[in-house]
C-alpha positions in Angstrom: -9.1 -17.9 5.5 -7.5 -15.1 7.6 -8.4 -13.3 10.8 -9.1 -10.0 9.0 -12.6 -8.5 8.9 -12.7 -8.7 5.1 -12.0 -12.3 4.0 -11.9 -14.2 0.7 -10.4 -17.5 -0.3 -7.2 -17.3 -2.4 -9.3 -18.5 -5.5 -11.7 -15.6 -4.9 -8.9 -13.1 -4.5 -7.3 -14.3 -7.8 -10.6 -13.9 -9.7 -11.3 -10.5 -8.1 -7.9 -8.9 -8.5 -6.4 -10.3 -11.7 -2.8 -11.5 -12.1 -0.8 -8.3 -11.5 -2.8 -7.1 -8.5 -2.9 -10.5 -7.0 0.9 -10.9 -7.2 1.4 -7.6 -5.4 -1.5 -7.5 -2.9 -1.7 -11.2 -2.0 1.8 -12.6 -2.8 3.7 -9.5 -1.5 5.1 -8.5 -4.9 6.5 -5.2 -6.0 5.9 -3.2 -9.2 8.9 -1.9 -11.1 10.0 1.6 -9.8 8.6 4.6 -11.7 6.0 2.4 -13.5 3.0 2.8 -11.2 -0.1 4.7 -12.1 0.0 6.9 -8.9 3.8 7.5 -8.7 3.5 11.1 -10.0 -0.2 11.6 -9.3 -1.1 14.4 -6.9 -4.9 14.7 -7.4 -7.0 15.4 -4.3 -8.8 12.5 -2.8 -8.4 9.3 -0.7 -6.3 6.3 -1.5 -8.1 3.0 -0.8 -7.0 -0.6 -0.6 -7.1 -2.1 -4.1 -8.4 -5.4 -2.7 -11.2 -4.4 -0.3 -11.7 -0.7 -0.8 -10.8 0.4 2.8 -9.6 4.0 3.1 -5.9 4.1 3.8 -4.3 7.4 2.9 -5.4 11.0 2.3 -3.9 12.7 -0.7 -2.7 15.5 1.6 -0.1 13.1 3.1 1.3 12.2 -0.4 4.7 13.7 -1.3 7.2 13.6 -4.1 9.9 11.2 -2.9 11.7 10.4 -6.2 12.0 6.8 -4.9 9.9 5.4 -7.8 6.7 4.5 -5.8 3.9 6.6 -4.4 5.0 7.9 -0.9 2.9 9.2 2.0 4.1 10.6 5.3 1.2 9.2 7.3 -1.8 6.8 7.0 -5.3 7.1 8.2 -5.2 6.0 11.9 -6.0 2.3 12.5 -6.1 1.4 8.8 -2.6 -0.1 8.4 -1.0 -3.1 10.1 2.8 -3.2 10.6 4.7 -6.4 10.2 8.5 -7.0 10.6 9.9 -8.1 7.3 13.3 -9.9 7.3 13.2 -11.0 3.6 16.1 -10.4 1.2 18.5 -10.1 4.1 17.1 -6.7 5.3 15.1 -5.6 8.3 12.0 -3.6 7.0 8.5 -2.9 8.1 5.8 -4.2 5.8 2.5 -2.4 5.6 -0.7 -4.3 5.0 -4.4 -3.3 5.0 -5.8 -3.8 8.5 -9.1 -4.7 7.0 -8.1 -7.5 4.6 -4.3 -8.2 5.1 -3.3 -7.2 1.6 0.3 -6.2 1.0 0.7 -2.4 0.3 4.5 -1.9 0.5 6.8 -0.8 3.3 7.3 2.1 5.7 10.7 3.7 6.4 11.9 6.2 8.9 13.5 8.5 6.3 10.6 10.7 5.3 11.3 14.5 4.8 8.3 15.8 6.7 7.8 16.3 10.4 6.4 12.7 10.7 9.8 11.3 9.6 7.8 8.5 7.8 7.8 7.4 4.2 5.1 4.9 3.4 6.4 3.5 0.1 3.3 2.0 -1.6 2.7 0.0 -4.8 0.3 1.9 -7.1 -1.3 -1.5 -7.9 -2.2 -1.9 -4.3 -4.4 1.2 -4.1 -7.1 3.0 -5.9 -7.6 6.8 -5.8 -11.1 8.1 -5.0 -10.9 11.6 -6.3 -12.7 14.5 -4.5 
């Protein structure tokens, strides 16, 4: 078990999430670019963690990045944890849900808005609660 407020055993996560979501959210996988449900979705609402339901991003912060994954220029304050990721010979910043520790994607300092941030998120790691 982890030190996050929302905890489950890995067996419980597997049962709850199913194979694809488990691979991304719990094993730090990545969906193929341009394949995700929310890549080109711009409906109004709030994006929540696909594992625990925690609110993570407002749709107003979503922008068209053409990178192949949903992109946001900011998160809801306090909802994301930032972890140094040195995998694949790169230095990146992984983003995880601060409530359950599930992998969401990475954040980069190349965003086109005034925040300068691009939260690159797997569609399978979030659910959109439409307004």
